[in-house]
C-alpha positions, 0 to 999 in steps of 0.5 A: 233417365237412371235406372236403380241399379246406376242410383246411389244412395247418399248412405252408399255415397257415404260408406264408399267415401268412408271406405277411402280415408281408410284406406288412404289412412292404411297406405300414410300409416304404412308410409309412417312406419317405414319411414319410421323405419329408415330413420331407425338406429342400426340395429345391427351395429347395436347387436355387434357391440352387443356380442362382445366382450361385456367387460370391453364396452364402454359406458359412454357408447352405451349411453350413447345408444340409449339417446339414440333410441329413446328419441327414436321412440319419442311420441310413440303411443303405443303401451309397449313402446313406452316401456321399452323407452321407460327401461331404456332410460332406466339402465342410462340412470343405472349406468351413470350412477356412482354406484350400480349392482351389476345384478341391477344392469343385467336385470334391466337388460333380462327386461328390454330383450323380453320386451324387445322380443314381444314387439318383434313378435308384432313386428311385420316383415323384413323387420321382425328378424332383426328385432328379435336377434337385438332382443336375443342379444340383450339377453345374452349380453346381460348373461356375460354381464352376470358372469363377468360379475360372478368372476370379478366376484370370485377374484376379489 
C-alpha cells in the first residue's frame, strides 16, 4: 500500500502536466526565435550599406532591402515589430515617390533607428549588440542624408 507521501492528488497531477506543457512551450518558443534569427536578413551587410556614402546608395537597393525586412517581419505579433514594419513601409513609399523631401526620409530613418534600438533593448544575448549597431547606423545614416541635402541646397 502506498504511503501518503507517494500518492498524488488529481490536482497535483494536473499541475505537474501544466508545468510540463509550459516548459515544452518555452523550448519551442526558444527554438522558434533561434530559427527565426537564422532566417533573418543579414544585419551586418545592411549596417555596412548604412556606413557608406549616403549619396551613393541606390534607392532600388534600399527598396530591395526594405522588402526583405518587411517579409521577414510578417507574422510577428509584437506591437513594436508591427510598428517597425509600418515605418519600413513608410520609408519604401517615400523612396518610390517622384518628389520626396530629404527631411521626410531623415525623419523616418531616425524613427526606424529608435524603434530598432528599442527592440535591441528587449533582445536576448547574441542579438542585442547587432540590433543596437543597426539602430545607431540608421540614425547616423539619417544625419548623413541631412548633411548631403544641406550641402546640395547650398550649391543650388
